Each structure stands twice: as structure tokens, then as C-alpha cells.
N, CA, C and O atoms as a GROMACS GRO file, in nm:
protein
  328
    1UNK      N    1   0.192   2.611  -0.397
    1UNK     CA    2   0.183   2.492  -0.342
    1UNK      C    3   0.029   2.468  -0.356
    1UNK      O    4  -0.055   2.555  -0.336
    2UNK      N    5   0.005   2.347  -0.389
    2UNK     CA    6  -0.123   2.324  -0.407
    2UNK      C    7  -0.181   2.226  -0.289
    2UNK      O    8  -0.131   2.127  -0.237
    3UNK      N    9  -0.302   2.290  -0.267
    3UNK     CA   10  -0.391   2.208  -0.124
    3UNK      C   11  -0.414   2.076  -0.166
    3UNK      O   12  -0.402   2.054  -0.287
    4UNK      N   13  -0.443   1.986  -0.094
    4UNK     CA   14  -0.463   1.869  -0.106
    4UNK      C   15  -0.603   1.844  -0.055
    4UNK      O   16  -0.629   1.884   0.059
    5UNK      N   17  -0.694   1.785  -0.123
    5UNK     CA   18  -0.833   1.774  -0.054
    5UNK      C   19  -0.868   1.608  -0.064
    5UNK      O   20  -0.849   1.536  -0.162
    6UNK      N   21  -0.918   1.572   0.052
    6UNK     CA   22  -0.973   1.403   0.036
    6UNK      C   23  -1.113   1.372  -0.014
    6UNK      O   24  -1.210   1.446   0.006
    7UNK      N   25  -1.114   1.275  -0.069
    7UNK     CA   26  -1.283   1.249  -0.111
    7UNK      C   27  -1.318   1.124  -0.046
    7UNK      O   28  -1.241   1.028  -0.055
    8UNK      N   29  -1.426   1.118   0.018
    8UNK     CA   30  -1.476   0.966   0.062
    8UNK      C   31  -1.526   0.914  -0.056
    8UNK      O   32  -1.579   0.981  -0.144
    9UNK      N   33  -1.508   0.772  -0.058
    9UNK     CA   34  -1.560   0.666  -0.158
    9UNK      C   35  -1.621   0.567  -0.117
    9UNK      O   36  -1.584   0.495  -0.024
   10UNK      N   37  -1.737   0.551  -0.194
   10UNK     CA   38  -1.817   0.424  -0.154
   10UNK      C   39  -1.740   0.295  -0.203
   10UNK      O   40  -1.641   0.294  -0.277
   11UNK      N   41  -1.806   0.184  -0.145
   11UNK     CA   42  -1.711   0.043  -0.163
   11UNK      C   43  -1.696   0.026  -0.341
   11UNK      O   44  -1.589  -0.013  -0.388
   12UNK      N   45  -1.818   0.060  -0.432
   12UNK     CA   46  -1.791   0.064  -0.585
   12UNK      C   47  -1.684   0.155  -0.620
   12UNK      O   48  -1.587   0.118  -0.686
   13UNK      N   49  -1.698   0.264  -0.582
   13UNK     CA   50  -1.582   0.368  -0.624
   13UNK      C   51  -1.427   0.301  -0.572
   13UNK      O   52  -1.336   0.294  -0.655
   14UNK      N   53  -1.410   0.265  -0.464
   14UNK     CA   54  -1.317   0.197  -0.404
   14UNK      C   55  -1.248   0.074  -0.474
   14UNK      O   56  -1.125   0.065  -0.479
   15UNK      N   57  -1.326  -0.014  -0.524
   15UNK     CA   58  -1.282  -0.124  -0.631
   15UNK      C   59  -1.253  -0.082  -0.755
   15UNK      O   60  -1.170  -0.138  -0.826
   16UNK      N   61  -1.332   0.037  -0.794
   16UNK     CA   62  -1.297   0.083  -0.945
   16UNK      C   63  -1.157   0.150  -0.919
   16UNK      O   64  -1.064   0.119  -0.992
   17UNK      N   65  -1.141   0.223  -0.837
   17UNK     CA   66  -1.018   0.306  -0.799
   17UNK      C   67  -0.901   0.188  -0.803
   17UNK      O   68  -0.814   0.193  -0.889
   18UNK      N   69  -0.904   0.093  -0.715
   18UNK     CA   70  -0.809  -0.015  -0.679
   18UNK      C   71  -0.776  -0.094  -0.821
   18UNK      O   72  -0.661  -0.123  -0.850
   19UNK      N   73  -0.874  -0.121  -0.894
   19UNK     CA   74  -0.875  -0.217  -1.018
   19UNK      C   75  -0.771  -0.127  -1.126
   19UNK      O   76  -0.695  -0.181  -1.206
   20UNK      N   77  -0.782  -0.009  -1.112
   20UNK     CA   78  -0.695   0.068  -1.212
   20UNK      C   79  -0.544   0.091  -1.151
   20UNK      O   80  -0.461   0.139  -1.228
   21UNK      N   81  -0.509   0.064  -1.038
   21UNK     CA   82  -0.398   0.097  -0.985
   21UNK      C   83  -0.310  -0.049  -0.970
   21UNK      O   84  -0.364  -0.158  -0.951
   22UNK      N   85  -0.176  -0.030  -0.982
   22UNK     CA   86  -0.059  -0.156  -0.968
   22UNK      C   87   0.050  -0.128  -0.874
   22UNK      O   88   0.135  -0.214  -0.851
   23UNK      N   89   0.052  -0.005  -0.815
   23UNK     CA   90   0.150   0.026  -0.730
   23UNK      C   91   0.111   0.111  -0.611
   23UNK      O   92   0.025   0.200  -0.617
   24UNK      N   93   0.182   0.077  -0.498
   24UNK     CA   94   0.169   0.139  -0.375
   24UNK      C   95   0.278   0.146  -0.286
   24UNK      O   96   0.395   0.124  -0.317
   25UNK      N   97   0.226   0.184  -0.148
   25UNK     CA   98   0.338   0.198  -0.050
   25UNK      C   99   0.298   0.106   0.043
   25UNK      O  100   0.181   0.105   0.080
   26UNK      N  101   0.396   0.009   0.096
   26UNK     CA  102   0.380  -0.053   0.227
   26UNK      C  103   0.449  -0.007   0.339
   26UNK      O  104   0.571  -0.009   0.350
   27UNK      N  105   0.344   0.049   0.449
   27UNK     CA  106   0.434   0.112   0.556
   27UNK      C  107   0.460   0.028   0.659
   27UNK      O  108   0.366  -0.040   0.698
   28UNK      N  109   0.574   0.015   0.719
   28UNK     CA  110   0.616  -0.072   0.806
   28UNK      C  111   0.681   0.000   0.930
   28UNK      O  112   0.732   0.111   0.913
   29UNK      N  113   0.680  -0.057   1.052
   29UNK     CA  114   0.735  -0.010   1.180
   29UNK      C  115   0.816  -0.096   1.244
   29UNK      O  116   0.788  -0.214   1.220
   30UNK      N  117   0.925  -0.078   1.332
   30UNK     CA  118   0.996  -0.164   1.427
   30UNK      C  119   1.031  -0.081   1.534
   30UNK      O  120   1.122   0.000   1.522
   31UNK      N  121   0.969  -0.092   1.632
   31UNK     CA  122   1.007   0.010   1.761
   31UNK      C  123   1.025   0.129   1.695
   31UNK      O  124   0.956   0.144   1.593
   32UNK      N  125   1.119   0.242   1.734
   32UNK     CA  126   1.096   0.373   1.667
   32UNK      C  127   1.153   0.403   1.534
   32UNK      O  128   1.194   0.512   1.492
   33UNK      N  129   1.150   0.297   1.478
   33UNK     CA  130   1.188   0.331   1.328
   33UNK      C  131   1.073   0.303   1.230
   33UNK      O  132   0.996   0.211   1.255
   34UNK      N  133   1.060   0.368   1.134
   34UNK     CA  134   0.973   0.330   1.010
   34UNK      C  135   1.037   0.303   0.873
   34UNK      O  136   1.148   0.346   0.842
   35UNK      N  137   0.960   0.229   0.796
   35UNK     CA  138   1.026   0.191   0.683
   35UNK      C  139   0.912   0.200   0.564
   35UNK      O  140   0.807   0.149   0.601
   36UNK      N  141   0.908   0.247   0.449
   36UNK     CA  142   0.834   0.237   0.364
   36UNK      C  143   0.856   0.188   0.224
   36UNK      O  144   0.941   0.237   0.150
   37UNK      N  145   0.777   0.091   0.191
   37UNK     CA  146   0.836   0.010   0.068
   37UNK      C  147   0.745   0.041  -0.046
   37UNK      O  148   0.624   0.039  -0.030
   38UNK      N  149   0.801   0.071  -0.166
   38UNK     CA  150   0.700   0.052  -0.300
   38UNK      C  151   0.690  -0.073  -0.319
   38UNK      O  152   0.778  -0.157  -0.304
   39UNK      N  153   0.559  -0.092  -0.358
   39UNK     CA  154   0.532  -0.254  -0.405
   39UNK      C  155   0.439  -0.255  -0.519
   39UNK      O  156   0.363  -0.160  -0.532
   40UNK      N  157   0.438  -0.346  -0.596
   40UNK     CA  158   0.340  -0.381  -0.703
   40UNK      C  159   0.233  -0.472  -0.629
   40UNK      O  160   0.255  -0.552  -0.538
   41UNK      N  161   0.105  -0.439  -0.691
   41UNK     CA  162  -0.004  -0.516  -0.607
   41UNK      C  163  -0.098  -0.533  -0.716
   41UNK      O  164  -0.101  -0.461  -0.816
   42UNK      N  165  -0.194  -0.653  -0.687
   42UNK     CA  166  -0.318  -0.678  -0.749
   42UNK      C  167  -0.433  -0.669  -0.662
   42UNK      O  168  -0.417  -0.737  -0.560
   43UNK      N  169  -0.531  -0.614  -0.668
   43UNK     CA  170  -0.647  -0.603  -0.612
   43UNK      C  171  -0.752  -0.707  -0.649
   43UNK      O  172  -0.784  -0.711  -0.768
   44UNK      N  173  -0.816  -0.800  -0.556
   44UNK     CA  174  -0.916  -0.901  -0.602
   44UNK      C  175  -1.041  -0.866  -0.538
   44UNK      O  176  -1.055  -0.880  -0.417
   45UNK      N  177  -1.126  -0.826  -0.608
   45UNK     CA  178  -1.246  -0.748  -0.582
   45UNK      C  179  -1.364  -0.833  -0.502
   45UNK      O  180  -1.451  -0.793  -0.424
   46UNK      N  181  -1.331  -0.979  -0.556
   46UNK     CA  182  -1.441  -1.069  -0.476
   46UNK      C  183  -1.421  -1.077  -0.338
   46UNK      O  184  -1.514  -1.064  -0.258
   47UNK      N  185  -1.296  -1.098  -0.301
   47UNK     CA  186  -1.276  -1.124  -0.150
   47UNK      C  187  -1.210  -0.989  -0.069
   47UNK      O  188  -1.187  -0.976   0.052
   48UNK      N  189  -1.193  -0.910  -0.164
   48UNK     CA  190  -1.142  -0.744  -0.132
   48UNK      C  191  -1.024  -0.780  -0.057
   48UNK      O  192  -1.016  -0.748   0.062
   49UNK      N  193  -0.929  -0.846  -0.116
   49UNK     CA  194  -0.788  -0.897  -0.097
   49UNK      C  195  -0.690  -0.830  -0.183
   49UNK      O  196  -0.730  -0.788  -0.292
   50UNK      N  197  -0.555  -0.812  -0.145
   50UNK     CA  198  -0.445  -0.761  -0.204
   50UNK      C  199  -0.358  -0.852  -0.215
   50UNK      O  200  -0.337  -0.920  -0.114
   51UNK      N  201  -0.289  -0.879  -0.326
   51UNK     CA  202  -0.152  -0.971  -0.313
   51UNK      C  203  -0.049  -0.855  -0.350
   51UNK      O  204  -0.068  -0.766  -0.432
   52UNK      N  205   0.048  -0.872  -0.281
   52UNK     CA  206   0.152  -0.782  -0.277
   52UNK      C  207   0.275  -0.868  -0.348
   52UNK      O  208   0.294  -0.986  -0.319
   53UNK      N  209   0.353  -0.798  -0.440
   53UNK     CA  210   0.471  -0.859  -0.475
   53UNK      C  211   0.608  -0.802  -0.419
   53UNK      O  212   0.661  -0.697  -0.456
   54UNK      N  213   0.653  -0.889  -0.325
   54UNK     CA  214   0.758  -0.809  -0.235
   54UNK      C  215   0.907  -0.901  -0.268
   54UNK      O  216   0.918  -1.023  -0.255
   55UNK      N  217   0.991  -0.827  -0.304
   55UNK     CA  218   1.129  -0.904  -0.319
   55UNK      C  219   1.193  -0.872  -0.203
   55UNK      O  220   1.191  -0.757  -0.158
   56UNK      N  221   1.262  -0.984  -0.137
   56UNK     CA  222   1.335  -0.983  -0.008
   56UNK      C  223   1.426  -1.084   0.023
   56UNK      O  224   1.383  -1.188   0.073
   57UNK      N  225   1.541  -1.072   0.003
   57UNK     CA  226   1.634  -1.190   0.058
   57UNK      C  227   1.631  -1.223   0.205
   57UNK      O  228   1.571  -1.158   0.291
   58UNK      N  229   1.702  -1.330   0.222
   58UNK     CA  230   1.689  -1.379   0.381
   58UNK      C  231   1.797  -1.283   0.458
   58UNK      O  232   1.908  -1.265   0.407
   59UNK      N  233   1.767  -1.231   0.564
   59UNK     CA  234   1.871  -1.158   0.639
   59UNK      C  235   1.835  -0.993   0.606
   59UNK      O  236   1.880  -0.901   0.674
   60UNK      N  237   1.757  -0.978   0.505
   60UNK     CA  238   1.755  -0.813   0.476
   60UNK      C  239   1.655  -0.741   0.588
   60UNK      O  240   1.580  -0.803   0.664
   61UNK      N  241   1.669  -0.611   0.580
   61UNK     CA  242   1.608  -0.520   0.664
   61UNK      C  243   1.461  -0.521   0.668
   61UNK      O  244   1.395  -0.505   0.771
   62UNK      N  245   1.408  -0.542   0.538
   62UNK     CA  246   1.284  -0.544   0.508
   62UNK      C  247   1.208  -0.641   0.570
   62UNK      O  248   1.090  -0.625   0.600
   63UNK      N  249   1.279  -0.756   0.595
   63UNK     CA  250   1.216  -0.889   0.639
   63UNK      C  251   1.188  -0.855   0.814
   63UNK      O  252   1.077  -0.878   0.862
   64UNK      N  253   1.280  -0.810   0.880
   64UNK     CA  254   1.238  -0.768   1.013
   64UNK      C  255   1.138  -0.659   1.037
   64UNK      O  256   1.075  -0.657   1.143
   65UNK      N  257   1.120  -0.571   0.948
   65UNK     CA  258   0.990  -0.484   0.934
   65UNK      C  259   0.885  -0.555   0.903
   65UNK      O  260   0.788  -0.524   0.973
   66UNK      N  261   0.866  -0.626   0.839
   66UNK     CA  262   0.740  -0.691   0.784
   66UNK      C  263   0.691  -0.792   0.907
   66UNK      O  264   0.573  -0.802   0.940
   67UNK      N  265   0.787  -0.857   0.962
   67UNK     CA  266   0.788  -0.937   1.086
   67UNK      C  267   0.715  -0.842   1.220
   67UNK      O  268   0.632  -0.880   1.303
   68UNK      N  269   0.772  -0.721   1.207
   68UNK     CA  270   0.732  -0.649   1.346
   68UNK      C  271   0.601  -0.562   1.320
   68UNK      O  272   0.545  -0.497   1.408
   69UNK      N  273   0.563  -0.570   1.200
   69UNK     CA  274   0.436  -0.474   1.186
   69UNK      C  275   0.281  -0.568   1.128
   69UNK      O  276   0.261  -0.622   1.019
   70UNK      N  277   0.203  -0.560   1.236
   70UNK     CA  278   0.071  -0.652   1.202
   70UNK      C  279  -0.055  -0.556   1.248
   70UNK      O  280  -0.071  -0.526   1.367
   71UNK      N  281  -0.134  -0.517   1.156
   71UNK     CA  282  -0.108  -0.535   1.028
   71UNK      C  283  -0.019  -0.414   0.954
   71UNK      O  284  -0.004  -0.305   1.007
   72UNK      N  285   0.033  -0.446   0.833
   72UNK     CA  286   0.084  -0.314   0.775
   72UNK      C  287   0.020  -0.242   0.714
   72UNK      O  288  -0.034  -0.297   0.618
   73UNK      N  289  -0.006  -0.111   0.727
   73UNK     CA  290  -0.074  -0.013   0.636
   73UNK      C  291  -0.035  -0.005   0.482
   73UNK      O  292   0.082  -0.001   0.444
   74UNK      N  293  -0.143  -0.002   0.397
   74UNK     CA  294  -0.087  -0.023   0.262
   74UNK      C  295  -0.154   0.112   0.193
   74UNK      O  296  -0.269   0.131   0.231
   75UNK      N  297  -0.112   0.192   0.114
   75UNK     CA  298  -0.162   0.297   0.019
   75UNK      C  299  -0.136   0.296  -0.104
   75UNK      O  300  -0.021   0.273  -0.139
   76UNK      N  301  -0.240   0.322  -0.205
   76UNK     CA  302  -0.254   0.344  -0.319
   76UNK      C  303  -0.322   0.453  -0.360
   76UNK      O  304  -0.444   0.468  -0.366
   77UNK      N  305  -0.210   0.550  -0.396
   77UNK     CA  306  -0.279   0.697  -0.456
   77UNK      C  307  -0.292   0.715  -0.584
   77UNK      O  308  -0.232   0.652  -0.671
   78UNK      N  309  -0.387   0.819  -0.604
   78UNK     CA  310  -0.430   0.862  -0.737
   78UNK      C  311  -0.300   0.952  -0.801
   78UNK      O  312  -0.213   1.003  -0.730
   79UNK      N  313  -0.303   0.957  -0.919
   79UNK     CA  314  -0.195   1.044  -0.999
   79UNK      C  315  -0.259   1.175  -0.965
   79UNK      O  316  -0.382   1.181  -0.966
   80UNK      N  317  -0.170   1.302  -0.930
   80UNK     CA  318  -0.213   1.435  -0.907
   80UNK      C  319  -0.292   1.486  -1.038
   80UNK      O  320  -0.274   1.437  -1.149
   81UNK      N  321  -0.360   1.564  -1.017
   81UNK     CA  322  -0.399   1.662  -1.144
   81UNK      C  323  -0.308   1.744  -1.207
   81UNK      O  324  -0.232   1.801  -1.129
   82UNK      N  325  -0.292   1.769  -1.333
   82UNK     CA  326  -0.186   1.871  -1.380
   82UNK      C  327  -0.215   1.968  -1.360
   82UNK      O  328  -0.142   2.061  -1.391
   0.00000   0.00000   0.00000
């Protein structure tokens, strides 16, 4: 098993990292349940905002979790080293 290490990034490194990514995970919670959703995203460096692409039909489980989570945590991960 490989041990994971975290690296602190400055604002420039964060923006460069996010500019090279297009997928992440949106973490939602409702009462005692959690729900993680894989999503496509675009990062806008000018205003440091994300556009997330979510597919969800009316009455679906995802909508209830989105409504109950404010603000929802979002994660974009680097590919692991080979």
C-alpha cells in the first residue's frame, strides 16, 4: 500500500492545477446520509468560481441532497503517480 502525502499549494499553483482538470466529486449530505456525485466542471480563474455540470431529473435523489447541503464540498484530485 502506498502512503498518501498532501502538498500545500499557493493560489497560482491551485489555479494551474484546476485548469488542467475537468472532473471531480461533489459531496452531499442529508441528515445522516451521505452521497458523492462524480461531476464535470470548469474552473474560472478570474472570479475563482466553478461551473458544475449536473444531470438530474425532477424528483430524483440527487436533488434532495443538493438542496440539503450548503455549501457542498467539492474535490478535484490529481492522478496518482505510476
